[in-house]
Every structure is written in C-alpha cells, then in structure tokens.
C-alpha positions in Angstrom: 0.0 0.0 0.0 2.9 2.3 0.8 4.4 1.6 -2.5 1.2 2.6 -4.2 1.0 5.8 -2.2 4.6 6.7 -3.0 4.1 6.2 -6.8 0.9 8.3 -7.0 2.6 11.7 -6.8 5.1 10.7 -9.4 2.4 9.8 -11.9 0.4 13.0 -11.2 3.5 15.1 -11.9 4.5 13.4 -15.1 4.6 15.6 -18.3 3.3 14.1 -21.5 4.9 15.5 -24.7 2.5 15.6 -27.7 3.6 16.2 -31.3 3.0 19.8 -32.6 -0.5 20.4 -34.1 -0.5 22.0 -37.5 -3.7 24.0 -38.1 -4.6 23.5 -41.8 -7.3 25.3 -43.8 -10.6 23.6 -43.5 -12.5 22.5 -46.6 -14.9 25.3 -45.9 -12.1 27.9 -46.0 -10.7 26.5 -49.2 -14.1 26.5 -50.8 -14.8 30.0 -49.7 -11.5 31.1 -51.2 -12.3 29.5 -54.5 -15.8 31.0 -54.5 -14.4 34.5 -53.9 -12.0 34.1 -56.8 -14.8 33.1 -59.1 -16.9 36.0 -58.2 -14.0 38.4 -58.7 -13.5 37.0 -62.2 -17.2 37.3 -62.9 -17.1 40.9 -61.7 -14.2 41.9 -64.0 -15.9 40.0 -66.9 -19.0 42.3 -66.3 -16.8 45.4 -66.4 -15.2 44.2 -69.7 -18.6 43.5 -71.3 -19.8 46.9 -70.1 -16.8 48.6 -71.7 -17.6 46.8 -75.0 -21.2 47.8 -75.0 -21.7 51.2 -73.4 -21.4 53.5 -76.5 -24.0 55.6 -78.4 -26.3 53.9 -80.9 -24.5 54.3 -84.2 -26.5 52.5 -86.9 -29.6 54.4 -88.3 -31.6 51.2 -88.0 -32.4 52.3 -84.5 -34.5 55.1 -85.9 -36.7 52.6 -87.8 -37.2 50.7 -84.5 -38.0 53.9 -82.6 -40.3 55.1 -85.3 -42.2 51.8 -85.3 -42.4 51.7 -81.5 -43.7 55.3 -81.5 -46.4 54.4 -84.0 -47.5 51.4 -81.9 -47.6 53.6 -78.8 -49.6 56.4 -80.2 -51.8 54.2 -82.4 -50.7 55.6 -85.7 -49.4 52.1 -86.7 -51.2 48.9 -86.3 -49.6 45.5 -86.1 -49.3 43.9 -89.5 -49.4 47.2 -91.4 -46.4 48.3 -93.5 -45.8 51.9 -92.3 -42.7 53.1 -94.1 -42.5 52.1 -97.8 -44.6 52.5 -100.9 -42.9 49.6 -102.6 -44.0 46.9 -100.3 -47.5 45.4 -99.9 -49.8 46.6 -97.2 -48.9 43.7 -94.8 -45.7 43.4 -92.8 -45.2 40.9 -90.0 -42.7 42.8 -88.0 -40.7 40.1 -86.2 -39.2 42.6 -83.7 -42.3 44.6 -82.9 -41.8 44.1 -79.1 -38.2 45.2 -79.3 -39.3 48.4 -81.1 -42.0 49.1 -78.6 -39.8 48.6 -75.5 -36.9 50.6 -77.1 -39.2 53.5 -77.7 -40.6 53.3 -74.2 -37.1 53.4 -72.7 -36.1 56.2 -75.0 -39.0 58.3 -74.0 -38.5 57.6 -70.3 -35.6 60.0 -70.0 -36.8 62.6 -72.4 -35.0 61.1 -75.5 -31.6 61.7 -73.9 -30.7 58.1 -74.7 -29.0 57.3 -71.5 -31.5 54.7 -70.3 -31.6 53.2 -73.8 -27.8 52.6 -73.8 -27.7 51.6 -70.1 -30.5 49.1 -70.7 -28.7 47.6 -73.7 -25.5 47.4 -71.6 -27.2 45.8 -68.6 -28.8 43.1 -70.8 -25.5 42.1 -72.3 -23.6 42.2 -69.0 -26.1 40.1 -67.2 -26.3 37.6 -70.1 -22.5 37.1 -70.3 -22.0 37.0 -66.5 -24.8 34.4 -66.1 -23.4 32.4 -69.0 -20.0 32.3 -67.3 -21.5 31.6 -63.9 -23.5 28.7 -65.3 -20.4 26.8 -66.3 -18.1 28.0 -63.5 -20.5 27.2 -60.6 -19.9 23.5 -60.6 -16.5 23.6 -62.2 -14.5 26.1 -60.1 -11.3 24.5 -61.1 -11.8 25.7 -64.6 -13.4 29.1 -63.8 -10.5 31.1 -65.1 -10.4 29.5 -68.6 -14.2 29.3 -68.9 -14.6 33.0 -68.1 -11.8 33.9 -70.4 -13.5 32.0 -73.2 -16.7 33.8 -72.5 -14.8 37.1 -72.7 -13.4 36.2 -76.1 -16.9 35.3 -77.3 -18.2 38.7 -76.1 -15.3 40.5 -77.9 -16.1 38.7 -81.1 -19.8 39.7 -80.9 -19.1 43.3 -79.6 -19.1 45.0 -83.0 -22.8 44.2 -83.1 -23.6 45.5 -79.6 -25.7 48.3 -81.0 -29.3 49.2 -80.4 -31.0 47.1 -83.0 -33.1 43.9 -82.9 -30.4 41.7 -84.3 -28.3 42.5 -81.1 -30.8 40.6 -79.0 -30.0 37.3 -80.8 -26.6 37.0 -79.1 -27.8 36.9 -75.5 -30.9 34.9 -76.3 -28.8 32.2 -78.2 -26.5 32.1 -75.2 -29.4 31.8 -72.8 -31.1 29.1 -74.8 -27.9 26.9 -74.9 -27.2 27.6 -71.2 -30.6 26.3 -70.2 -30.7 23.5 -72.8 -27.4 22.0 -71.5 -28.4 22.0 -67.8 -28.8 18.6 -66.1 -32.3 17.4 -66.9 -32.8 15.9 -63.5 -31.5 18.6 -61.1 -32.8 21.5 -63.2 -36.1 20.1 -64.5 -38.3 23.0 -63.5 -35.8 25.6 -64.8 -35.7 23.9 -68.2 -39.4 23.3 -68.4 -40.1 27.0 -67.8 -37.0 28.6 -69.2 -36.8 27.1 -72.6 -40.4 27.8 -73.8 -40.2 31.3 -72.2 -36.9 32.0 -74.1 -38.5 31.1 -77.4 -41.6 33.1 -76.6 -39.5 36.2 -76.0 -37.3 35.6 -79.0 -40.1 35.2 -81.6 -41.4 38.7 -80.6 -38.0 40.3 -80.5 -36.1 39.3 -83.6 -36.4 36.9 -86.6 -33.2 35.1 -85.6 -35.4 32.9 -83.4 -35.4 30.5 -86.4 -31.7 29.8 -85.8 -32.3 29.1 -82.2 -35.0 26.6 -83.1 -32.5 24.9 -85.6 -29.9 24.6 -82.8 -32.4 23.1 -80.4 -33.5 20.6 -83.0 -29.8 19.7 -83.6 -29.3 19.2 -79.9 -32.2 16.8 -79.8 -31.5 14.9 -83.0 -27.7 14.5 -82.7 -27.2 13.8 -78.9 -23.8 12.0 -79.3 -23.2 10.0 -76.2 -25.9 11.8 -74.3 -29.4 10.5 -73.9 -32.7 12.2 -74.9 -35.9 10.9 -73.4 -39.5 11.4 -74.5 -39.7 14.3 -72.1 -37.2 16.2 -74.2 -39.4 15.7 -77.3 -42.4 17.1 -75.4 -40.3 20.1 -74.2 -39.2 20.8 -77.8 -42.9 20.7 -78.8 -43.7 23.2 -76.1 -40.9 25.4 -77.5 -42.3 25.3 -81.0 -45.8 26.1 -79.6 -44.3 29.1 -77.8 -43.2 30.4 -81.2 -46.8 30.8 -82.2 -47.6 33.1 -79.3 -47.2 36.3 -81.4 -49.6 38.7 -83.0 -48.6 37.2 -86.4 -49.0 33.5 -85.5 -47.6 31.3 -88.2 -46.7 34.3 -90.4 -43.7 34.8 -88.0 -42.1 31.8 -89.7 -42.2 33.7 -93.0 -40.1 36.5 -91.7 -36.8 35.6 -93.4 -33.8 36.5 -91.3 -31.9 39.5 -92.6 -28.7 37.7 -93.3 -30.4 35.4 -95.8 -31.6 38.3 -97.9 -31.2 37.4 -101.6 -29.6 40.7 -102.7 -26.2 39.5 -103.9 -27.0 40.0 -107.5 -27.6 43.8 -107.0 -24.7 44.3 -104.6 -22.5 45.5 -107.4 -24.8 48.5 -107.8 -24.5 49.5 -104.2 -21.9 51.7 -102.5 -18.9 49.6 -101.2 -19.3 50.9 -97.7 -22.9 49.8 -97.7 -22.0 46.4 -99.0 -19.4 46.1 -96.2 -21.8 47.1 -93.5 -24.7 44.9 -94.7 -23.5 42.1 -96.9 -19.8 41.3 -96.3 -18.5 37.9 -95.2 -17.3 37.5 -91.7 -13.9 36.5 -93.1 -13.6 39.7 -95.2 -10.2 41.3 -94.6 -11.8 44.6 -93.8 -13.2 43.1 -90.6 -9.7 42.3 -89.3 -8.0 45.6 -90.1 -8.4 49.2 -89.2 -6.1 50.3 -91.9 -3.6 48.4 -94.0 -1.2 48.4 -91.0 -3.4 48.3 -87.9 -5.4 45.3 -86.6 -8.9 45.2 -85.2 -9.0 43.2 -82.0 -12.7 42.7 -82.1 -12.6 41.5 -85.7 -9.7 39.1 -84.9 -11.6 37.7 -82.0 -13.9 35.9 -84.4 -11.2 33.6 -86.0 -9.6 33.3 -82.6 -12.8 31.9 -81.1 -13.2 29.7 -84.1 -9.7 28.3 -83.6 -10.4 27.8 -79.8 -13.7 26.1 -80.4 -12.2 23.7 -82.9 -9.2 23.0 -80.6 -11.7 22.1 -77.8 -12.7 19.0 -79.9 -9.1 17.8 -79.6 -9.4 17.5 -75.8 -12.9 16.0 -76.2 -13.1 14.1 -79.5 -16.3 12.3 -78.7 -18.1 15.6 -79.2 -17.3 15.4 -82.9 -20.2 13.0 -83.3 -22.7 15.2 -81.4 -24.7 18.4 -82.0 -21.8 20.5 -80.8 -19.7 20.0 -83.9 -22.6 20.3 -86.3 -23.7 23.6 -84.7 -20.2 25.0 -84.9 -20.0 24.1 -88.6 -23.4 25.6 -89.3 -22.7 28.8 -87.4 -19.3 29.2 -89.1 -20.9 28.8 -92.5 -23.5 31.5 -91.7 -20.8 33.8 -90.5 -18.7 33.2 -93.6 -21.8 34.1 -95.7 -22.8 37.2 -93.9 -20.8 38.9 -91.1 -24.0 39.7 -89.2 -24.2 36.0 -88.1 -21.0 36.4 -86.1 -22.9 37.1 -82.8 -24.8 33.8 -83.1 -21.5 32.0 -83.8 -20.0 33.7 -80.8 -22.7 32.4 -78.5 -22.6 28.9 -79.9 -18.8 28.8 -80.0 -18.5 30.0 -76.4 -20.9 27.4 -75.1 -19.5 24.5 -77.1 -15.9 25.4 -76.0 -16.9 25.5 -72.3 -18.7 22.2 -72.6 -15.8 20.5 -74.4 -13.2 21.8 -71.9 -15.2 20.7 -68.9 -15.8 17.2 -70.4 -12.3 16.7 -71.8 -10.1 18.1 -69.1 -12.2 17.5 -66.0 -11.0 13.9 -65.6 -7.3 14.8 -66.0 -5.9 15.8 -62.6 -2.8 17.5 -64.1 -4.9 19.7 -66.3 -7.2 20.6 -63.4 -4.2 21.8 -61.5 -2.7 23.8 -64.4 -6.1 25.4 -65.3 -6.9 26.1 -61.7 -3.8 28.3 -61.3 -4.8 30.7 -64.1 -7.1 32.9 -62.2 -4.7 35.7 -61.6 -3.6 35.7 -65.2 -7.2 35.7 -66.4 -8.0 38.6 -64.1 -5.1 40.7 -65.3 -5.9 40.0 -69.0 -9.5 41.1 -68.5 -8.5 44.1 -66.5 -6.0 45.1 -69.2 -8.5 44.6 -72.0 -11.0 46.7 -70.2 -8.6 49.6 -69.9 -7.6 49.3 -73.5 -11.3 49.2 -74.5 -12.1 52.5 -72.8 -10.6 54.7 -75.5 -12.2 52.5 -78.2 -9.0 50.6 -79.2 -10.7 47.2 -79.3 -12.8 48.1 -82.3 -12.1 49.4 -85.8 -12.0 53.1 -86.3 -11.2 55.6 -89.0 -13.2 55.8 -92.2 -15.0 52.6 -91.8 -16.1 52.9 -88.2 -15.9 55.7 -85.8 -14.2 55.1 -82.4 -16.5 53.7 -79.8 -15.9 56.0 -76.8 -18.1 55.5 -73.8 -21.3 57.5 -74.0 -25.0 57.4 -74.7 -27.6 58.8 -77.0 -27.9 58.5 -80.8 -24.8 59.2 -83.0 -26.6 60.6 -86.0 -25.5 62.3 -89.2 -26.6 65.9 -88.9 -27.0 66.4 -92.7 -29.4 63.4 -92.9 -31.3 64.7 -90.0 -31.7 68.1 -91.4 -32.7 66.7 -94.8 -35.5 64.6 -93.1 -36.7 67.6 -91.0 -36.7 69.7 -94.2 -39.0 67.3 -95.9 -41.3 67.2 -92.9 -41.5 71.1 -92.8 -41.9 71.5 -96.6 -45.3 70.0 -97.5 -45.9 69.6 -101.2 -48.6 71.7 -102.8 -49.6 69.2 -105.6 -50.9 66.6 -103.2 -48.2 64.1 -104.0 -45.6 62.6 -101.6 -41.9 62.8 -101.5 -40.3 59.5 -102.6 -36.9 58.9 -101.1 -34.8 56.3 -102.8 -31.1 55.6 -102.4 -29.0 52.7 -103.4 -25.7 53.9 -102.1 -27.0 55.3 -98.8 -30.4 53.6 -98.0 -30.1 54.8 -94.4 -31.8 58.1 -95.3 -35.1 56.3 -95.2 -34.5 55.6 -91.5 -34.1 59.3 -90.8 -37.3 60.1 -92.6 -39.2 57.5 -90.6 -38.2 59.1 -87.3 -37.9 62.8 -88.1 -40.6 63.0 -90.8 -43.4 60.7 -89.6 -46.1 60.1 -92.2 -43.8 60.5 -95.2 -43.2 57.2 -96.9 -40.1 56.2 -98.7 -39.3 53.8 -101.5 -36.5 51.5 -100.2 -34.6 51.3 -96.9 -32.1 49.0 -95.2 -34.6 46.1 -94.7 -32.8 44.3 -97.6 -34.5 41.0 -97.0 -37.8 42.7 -97.9 -36.5 44.9 -100.8 -34.6 42.6 -103.1 -36.9 43.0 -106.0 -37.4 46.7 -105.4 -33.7 47.3 -105.2 -33.2 45.6 -108.6 -36.1 47.5 -110.2 -34.9 50.8 -108.8 -31.3 50.2 -110.0 -32.6 49.4 -113.5 -34.6 52.7 -113.4 -31.6 54.7 -112.3 -29.5 53.2 -115.1 -32.2 54.0 -117.6 -32.3 57.6 -116.4 -28.7 57.9 -117.2 -29.3 57.0 -120.9 -31.3 59.6 -122.8 -32.9 57.1 -125.2 -34.1 54.9 -122.3 -35.1 57.8 -120.1 -37.4 59.2 -122.8 -39.6 56.1 -122.4 -40.1 56.6 -118.7 -43.3 58.3 -117.3 -42.7 61.8 -116.2 -40.6 63.1 -119.0 -39.5 66.3 -117.1 -38.0 64.2 -114.4 -34.8 66.3 -114.3 -36.8 69.5 -113.5 -38.7 67.8 -110.7 -35.7 66.6 -108.7 -35.3 68.2 -105.3 -32.7 69.4 -104.6 -31.7 70.2 -108.2 -28.2 68.8 -107.6 -29.6 65.3 -107.0 -30.1 64.9 -110.8 -26.4 64.8 -111.4 -26.1 61.8 -109.2 -28.7 59.7 -110.9 -26.5 58.4 -113.8 -23.8 57.4 -111.3 -24.6 55.4 -108.2 -27.6 57.4 -107.1 -26.0 58.6 -104.0 -29.3 60.3 -102.9 -32.3 61.0 -105.0 -35.4 62.7 -103.6 -38.0 62.5 -106.3 -41.7 63.2 -106.5 -43.7 60.0 -106.9 -43.8 60.2 -110.7 -43.0 56.5 -111.4 
C-alpha cells in the first residue's frame, strides 16, 4: 500500500509531450477562397462587357425601330401594317415589334436623352454574359478562369454588333437558350421546363433570328452524341415550338426571313462599297480584321480566334465530334462566312461549345485541373488590361469605316441626314403628291425620314430582306435615267426638272447617292 502511495505523486506530476499540431485550412475555408476568386473574375468580366457595349447607338436602324415603336404607342401604326414604304405590300409581319415598342418606351422615359436606352442595352449584355460564365463555373470552379476567359473572347467577337437594334438581342438569347438547354435534366427540371419555352416566346417577338435558335435546339435533340434524350425532351421541344406561335402574327412569323439570308447578292455590285461592307460582307472579309492596312482590329480578330479555340476544344474531347456540338459549330461558321451579321450567333454557340468540351475533356485529368486552376490571376489581369484598352475604343475598328466607340450614350446621327428629313417634314408639297426617297448607295436616309418626318413614306430602306426585287427595279430605273434614249420612255418626261434638290439629278446616272423625287413613277 505504501508503494502505491509513493508512486501516486510521481504519476500525477508526469509531463506528456505531444507532437505539434498543424492547423490547416478547412475544406470550408478552401471552398470560400475559390468562390471568392470566381466572383472576382465574374465581376471583371462584367466590367469588360460593359466597356464593350456602353457606347452611343451608331446605326440608323435604331431610328426605324424607334419610329415603329412610337407608332404602336400612339396608335398611328397597327400590327401587321407596312408603315414606311410605298414599294412593299400593305402587310408586314414585323418580327421585332416588341423590341421596337420597348426601345421607344425606354427612349421616352428619360426625355430622349438616350442614357436609359444605352444603359439598358449594356445591362442586358452584361447580365447575359455573367450568367453564362457563372452557369459553367458554378460547378467547375477548377476551370473558372479559362471558362470566363473563353466567354470574354466570345463577347469581344460579338461586340461590333452590340448596337441598339433587334439583331443584337439574338446574341444573349442564343447564349441563354444553350445555357438552359445543356443543364442537367434531373436537377434543373423546373428551370428547363419553364426557361426554354419562355426564351422562345420572348425571342419570336424580339427578332427573326429565333429560327436559328430553333434549328440549334433541333440539332441538340436529333444528334445527342453519347448523351441520352428521353421522350420528355421531345415534349419540351414541342412546347418550345408552340411558344413560337404566341405572337400577333401567329404562323406568319415563320415567313419573316432573317436579314442575313436576304437574296440581294446580284444587286450588290450596284451599291456603295461601304454599304456592302456594313450589310452584306462575309465574316472573313479582310476589312473586318483591319483598321487600316497596317493596324489590326482586336474585335474582328476575336472571331477567327474563337473559331480556332472552339475547334481545338474538340481535340481534348473528340467524342463531341459525333454530337450536335460540332454540327452547330459548322453551321454557325458557314453562316458567319456568308454574312458577317451571323458572327454574334456563332460567338454564342462557340462559347458554349468550347466551355462544354473543356469541362468534359479536361475534368477527368488531374494535371490539367491543376494547371487550369492556377490561371485565375492571369485571367483577371488579362480582362483588366483589356477593359482599360477598351475605354478609348481601341478594341474596335476606327477611321473611315467605323468611328471610335468611346463611352457615351444617345444616338450618334449624321446631322446632314437629320436636317434633310426635317426639311422634308417642314416642306409640304402643294400638288398633293408625296416625296419619294430612294437611295442605293445610302439607304439609311429612309430611317431618318421614318423618325424625323413621320407620315412620309419612302421607297426602299435597309430592310434588304424585304426589298430585293425593289432594289433591282430601282437600280434598273436609275441606269435608264442615265441613258437619254431609255429615259425618254419613262413616265414623267420632265424628271430632271422635278428633282429636289436640283443637284440630285447629277447623281442619278452614277450610283444614285441620294435621289429625292416626287412620286412620278
């Protein structure tokens, strides 16, 4: 017992040495750090897209949209009526009537200052691009840097078309459609069931490019690759098609041929080269890549860069070559090669396909996950630098072909065309006839007339997909006027004396820069 009592104090006073404890970051802390980095990249992406899009409306097409929206608002135009041209029939299923009405309402909200119009356009594009990048980065934070960078390249490629016109809306809507379409059908069932038909419902009332969205959806369903498509997907596609009928024009909406498919190539040689470039050029035209013969256009070069990246993404995920992804890329590339105005749709498709291929192809390779995951700082610096370069307008072409896109709002209009339209509105004709504005080399004048001289109808305008026959007929007439023998057979033999202003007659035998004629034909 004594031995036990003697040993007790020794045991109580013993010191036990434990190994040092290293406090490591918990999984929650690591996840929080990665999440913060993703949101920082998304924020700088939003800044970059904002820099690309916050500039005054530059194409006169916005005036046609505002004029149509004003007519709907005050009741002077009814849906289905052709309000601007003598040449067309009495019916026009305007595929972007809702865009026109909303644009006019926003333009009126701040007293036609144009700030809300440009801010609204910028907000739509920023939100669309950030949501697109977030959709892929949310569950693939290891690849967030490269996915967000790919989205930025897609936005840069589409940015020359970030103007206030209906075709602009096709870019975010195509991105939205593909983002929802490629969501997991099980975990996102409700979002897909509601979001896909709703997207098509909006699209059919905003722009005729909804037809390309429908084609891509059908490709996704018909060519699944190694993915599976159930009967539920067929029903969802049927709902999407049904949503396209919810429009004031019902089935006639499908007859609205998208602008880029306008069959006007045979009369292009009679148009001004700058008009051809703006309306009809191929996306691979050298003018789209250069500012002058020595300078390069970053926004123009972003198109072939995105094409190269999207094709390279099939190298890391070759199984996708047998799916809708490759067919959609080929189709979009072909459209962009035909007409440059299809580049925004290619940019949306190329961005989504690239992100999907990178995730599927690199996600299972641990080494690649590590390399890509360390690119966040580089991606942030690249986007920050690009945003700073974009502020003075250096990311877009400038000079004779395209004025610099400095930050600003409002409408960048030609004062001479504005004054001409106002002069027509303030100079009513005494003989009861109407002024007839016709221009091959500068058809934009008709847009100025529509906005600044409401009620005065024109002959042809920039809606080339509607005026192919009229352009051809008008060009033949102009050519005949330049030949005395042919001109003598035209009605209105004193046509030279009826031209207003008088100097316009000298332009008729050439390219008809601008002819304002009484309706004598």
